[in-house]
C-alpha positions as CSV (number, residue, x, y, z in Angstrom):
1,M,27.6,15.3,175.0
2,K,24.0,14.5,174.0
3,I,24.6,16.5,170.8
4,R,28.0,15.1,170.0
5,T,26.9,11.5,170.0
6,P,24.3,11.8,167.1
7,L,26.8,14.0,165.2
8,L,29.5,11.4,165.5
9,T,27.1,8.6,164.5
10,I,26.2,10.6,161.4
11,A,29.8,11.3,160.6
12,A,30.7,7.6,161.0
13,F,27.8,6.6,158.6
14,V,28.9,9.2,156.0
15,L,32.5,8.0,156.2
16,F,31.4,4.4,155.8
17,Y,29.1,5.3,152.9
18,F,31.9,6.9,150.9
19,V,34.6,4.4,151.8
20,A,32.3,1.5,150.8
21,G,31.5,3.3,147.6
22,A,35.1,3.8,146.8
23,C,35.9,0.1,147.4
24,F,33.1,-1.0,145.3
25,F,34.3,1.1,142.4
26,R,37.8,-0.2,142.8
27,F,37.0,-3.9,143.3
28,G,33.4,-4.7,142.7
29,V,31.8,-2.7,139.9
30,E,33.1,-4.6,137.0
31,S,31.7,-7.9,138.2
32,L,28.1,-6.4,138.0
33,V,28.4,-5.0,134.5
34,L,27.2,-8.2,132.7
35,P,24.3,-9.9,134.4
36,H,23.4,-13.5,133.8
37,V,21.0,-13.9,130.8
38,A,19.4,-17.3,130.0
39,L,19.5,-18.6,126.5
40,S,16.3,-17.5,124.6
41,A,14.2,-20.1,122.7
42,Q,14.3,-17.7,119.8
43,T,18.1,-17.9,119.5
44,T,17.9,-20.6,116.8
45,A,21.0,-19.9,114.7
46,P,23.7,-22.6,115.1
47,L,26.9,-21.8,116.9
48,F,29.5,-20.2,114.5
49,L,32.4,-19.4,116.7
50,R,33.5,-20.1,120.3
51,I,36.2,-17.9,121.7
52,G,37.4,-19.1,125.1
53,G,39.7,-17.9,127.9
54,D,41.8,-19.9,130.2
55,D,39.2,-19.6,133.1
56,G,36.4,-21.2,131.3
57,N,34.7,-18.0,130.3
58,A,33.9,-17.8,126.5
59,I,32.2,-15.7,124.0
60,L,29.8,-17.5,121.6
61,V,29.0,-16.2,118.1
62,R,26.0,-17.2,116.1
63,R,25.6,-16.2,112.4
64,Y,22.5,-14.9,110.8
65,G,22.4,-14.7,107.0
66,T,24.9,-15.4,104.3
67,P,28.0,-13.2,103.9
68,K,27.7,-12.1,100.3
69,V,29.1,-8.6,100.8
70,G,30.8,-9.1,104.2
71,C,30.0,-9.5,107.9
72,V,28.9,-7.3,110.8
73,V,30.1,-8.4,114.2
74,F,27.4,-7.3,116.6
75,F,28.2,-6.6,120.2
76,P,25.0,-6.1,122.3
77,G,24.5,-4.1,125.5
78,Q,25.0,-5.4,128.9
79,H,21.6,-7.3,129.0
80,G,22.1,-9.2,125.7
81,N,18.5,-9.1,124.6
82,I,19.4,-11.0,121.4
83,S,15.9,-12.1,120.7
84,A,14.8,-8.6,120.0
85,Y,17.7,-7.9,117.7
86,I,16.9,-11.1,115.8
87,R,13.4,-9.9,115.1
88,N,13.9,-6.2,114.5
89,L,17.5,-5.5,113.5
90,F,19.4,-8.4,111.9
91,P,17.0,-8.9,108.9
92,A,17.8,-5.5,107.5
93,F,21.5,-6.5,107.2
94,V,20.7,-10.0,106.0
95,A,18.4,-8.8,103.2
96,H,21.4,-6.8,101.7
97,G,23.9,-9.7,101.8
98,I,25.5,-8.9,105.1
99,A,25.8,-11.8,107.6
100,V,25.5,-10.7,111.3
101,L,27.8,-12.4,113.7
102,A,25.9,-11.9,117.0
103,V,28.1,-12.0,120.1
104,A,27.1,-13.6,123.4
105,Y,29.2,-12.5,126.3
106,P,30.2,-15.1,129.1
107,G,27.2,-15.9,131.3
108,Q,24.7,-14.8,128.6
109,N,22.6,-16.5,126.0
110,G,24.3,-19.9,126.5
111,A,27.9,-18.6,126.7
112,P,29.8,-20.3,129.6
113,G,31.3,-18.5,132.5
114,T,30.9,-15.5,134.8
115,P,33.0,-12.4,133.8
116,H,34.6,-10.5,136.7
117,H,36.8,-8.0,134.7
118,L,36.1,-5.9,131.7
119,H,39.6,-6.5,130.6
120,E,38.8,-10.2,129.9
121,I,35.8,-9.1,127.8
122,M,37.9,-6.8,125.7
123,V,40.5,-9.5,125.1
124,L,37.8,-12.0,124.0
125,A,36.1,-9.4,121.9
126,T,39.4,-8.7,120.0
127,Q,39.9,-12.4,119.4
128,T,36.4,-12.7,118.2
129,A,37.0,-9.9,115.6
130,E,40.2,-11.5,114.5
131,A,38.4,-14.9,114.0
132,A,35.6,-13.2,112.1
133,Q,38.1,-11.4,109.8
134,A,39.6,-14.9,109.0
135,T,36.3,-16.4,108.0
136,C,34.3,-13.6,106.2
137,P,34.5,-12.8,102.5
138,G,37.7,-10.8,101.7
139,H,38.4,-10.5,105.4
140,R,35.9,-7.6,105.4
141,I,34.1,-7.0,108.7
142,V,32.4,-4.1,110.4
143,L,32.2,-4.0,114.2
144,Y,28.8,-2.8,115.5
145,G,28.3,-2.2,119.2
146,R,25.2,-1.0,121.2
147,S,25.3,0.7,124.5
148,L,28.0,-1.2,126.6
149,G,28.8,-3.1,123.4
150,S,29.9,0.2,121.8
151,M,32.9,0.4,124.2
152,V,33.7,-3.3,123.6
153,A,33.5,-2.8,119.9
154,A,35.7,0.2,119.9
155,Y,38.5,-1.5,121.8
156,A,38.2,-4.5,119.6
157,A,38.5,-2.2,116.5
158,A,41.6,-0.5,117.9
159,K,43.3,-3.9,117.8
160,T,42.0,-5.3,114.6
161,H,41.4,-2.4,112.3
162,P,38.2,-3.5,110.5
163,A,36.5,-2.0,107.5
164,G,34.5,0.2,109.8
165,L,33.1,0.8,113.3
166,I,29.5,1.6,114.1
167,L,28.4,2.6,117.6
168,D,24.9,3.0,118.9
169,S,23.8,4.7,122.1
170,A,27.4,5.0,123.4
171,A,28.8,6.3,126.6
172,R,32.0,8.5,126.3
173,S,33.7,6.6,129.1
174,F,33.0,3.9,131.7
175,S,33.2,6.4,134.5
176,S,30.7,8.8,132.8
177,A,28.2,5.9,132.4
178,I,28.6,5.1,136.1
179,R,28.1,8.7,137.2
180,L,25.0,8.9,135.1
181,R,23.5,5.8,136.8
182,L,24.5,7.3,140.2
183,N,22.8,10.6,139.7
184,A,19.7,8.9,138.5
185,R,19.1,7.6,142.1
186,W,18.9,10.0,145.0
187,Y,20.5,7.5,147.5
188,L,23.5,6.9,145.2
189,A,23.9,10.5,143.8
190,P,26.4,11.6,146.5
191,L,28.8,8.9,145.4
192,A,29.2,10.8,142.1
193,L,31.3,13.2,144.1
194,L,34.0,10.6,144.4
195,P,36.9,10.6,141.9
196,V,35.3,7.7,140.0
197,P,37.8,7.7,137.1
198,R,40.8,7.3,139.4
199,L,39.1,4.6,141.5
200,L,38.3,2.3,138.6
201,A,40.9,-0.4,137.6
202,H,40.7,1.2,134.2
203,D,38.5,3.9,132.9
204,Y,37.7,2.7,129.4
205,S,36.8,5.5,127.0
206,L,36.0,6.1,123.3
207,A,38.7,8.7,123.1
208,E,41.3,6.1,124.2
209,A,40.1,3.4,121.9
210,L,39.7,5.6,118.7
211,S,43.1,7.3,119.2
212,S,44.9,4.3,117.7
213,M,42.5,3.7,114.7
214,R,42.4,7.0,112.8
215,D,42.4,5.0,109.5
216,V,39.1,3.2,110.4
217,P,35.9,5.0,109.6
218,A,33.8,5.3,112.7
219,V,30.2,6.5,113.2
220,V,28.0,6.9,116.3
221,F,24.2,7.0,116.3
222,Q,22.9,8.8,119.3
223,G,19.3,9.6,120.3
224,T,18.2,13.0,121.3
225,A,15.8,11.4,124.1
226,D,18.4,9.0,125.4
227,R,18.6,9.5,129.2
228,E,21.0,6.6,129.9
229,T,23.8,7.7,127.5
230,P,22.6,11.3,126.7
231,L,23.8,13.2,123.7
232,S,25.0,16.0,125.8
233,D,27.3,13.7,127.8
234,L,28.8,12.3,124.6
235,R,29.6,15.8,123.4
236,A,30.7,17.2,126.8
237,A,34.4,16.5,126.6
238,G,34.6,16.8,122.8
239,M,34.3,13.8,120.6
240,P,37.3,12.2,119.0
241,G,37.9,13.8,115.6
242,N,37.7,10.5,113.7
243,L,34.2,9.8,115.0
244,K,31.2,11.0,113.0
245,L,28.1,11.7,115.0
246,V,24.7,11.0,113.6
247,V,21.9,12.4,115.7
248,V,18.7,10.3,115.9
249,S,15.7,12.6,116.6
250,G,13.5,11.2,119.3
251,G,15.7,8.2,119.9
252,T,15.7,6.8,123.4
253,H,18.2,4.3,124.8
254,S,16.0,1.5,123.8
255,T,14.7,2.8,120.4
256,T,17.7,4.4,118.7
257,D,18.8,1.2,117.0
258,L,15.3,0.8,115.5
259,L,14.9,4.4,114.4
260,A,18.4,4.3,112.8
261,R,18.2,0.8,111.5
262,D,18.1,1.6,107.7
263,R,20.9,4.3,108.1
264,T,22.9,1.9,110.1
265,M,22.6,-0.8,107.5
266,Q,23.6,1.5,104.7
267,T,26.6,2.8,106.7
268,A,27.7,-0.8,107.1
269,L,27.2,-1.5,103.4
270,T,29.2,1.6,102.4
271,M,32.1,0.6,104.8
272,L,32.2,-3.0,103.5
273,R,32.2,-1.8,99.9
274,A,34.8,1.0,100.3
275,P,38.1,0.4,98.5
276,R,40.9,-0.7,100.7
277,T,43.4,2.0,101.7
């Protein structure tokens, strides 16, 4: 009896641990994907587009540069960090006549709302890409996504078929990104044993998004030193055949965009100037 009581307590704790984890993946994980980010004082560009949903959530778009060649619609990662991109990334595009339309997700960088479901973000992103096509020269746009923004950009591209799609530090799926985060923490690692893809409301993936846009050129820049979205994980299940991989030597999750900046800009320029098919 003295032995059974501790064993039953441990079994109950383990059961609770896994049941709570499963419920979180099914009902709670999406609400934590996009944290609140205050508007930076360095975000000085005027508002260009406002794409709103029925619940008050909205995507805000600010334009940097004059669209002489075309536009790049930029979807950042989950933490926004738009001020760093304004300093280090956008000027390379602007200098070559490419206007950057920088997206702010609901609850970030002045955009109203608090998103609870990724589906809503995907819908708003698609509407943003459609509005950008209507306002940019020759209706030519390239969608460019970083980290979480890669998945958002890929699904928006599947609906709008832009001149091109550029991904940076991309995860191959929502579930693979979650499992990588779990395995990075010892106290969460056992939860990676759960059938995460089946527990999610929808397991967004590059393979699914790109399967309906084989006519759109797509390129992903992936760093060799990226631990959050490692190159090995992107390759693990086989990449979609219409996605070109550019390996960025020494690139981490936070530096790949800088190391690949000039190549990314040239890729966007080539996509925008390519003849229509």
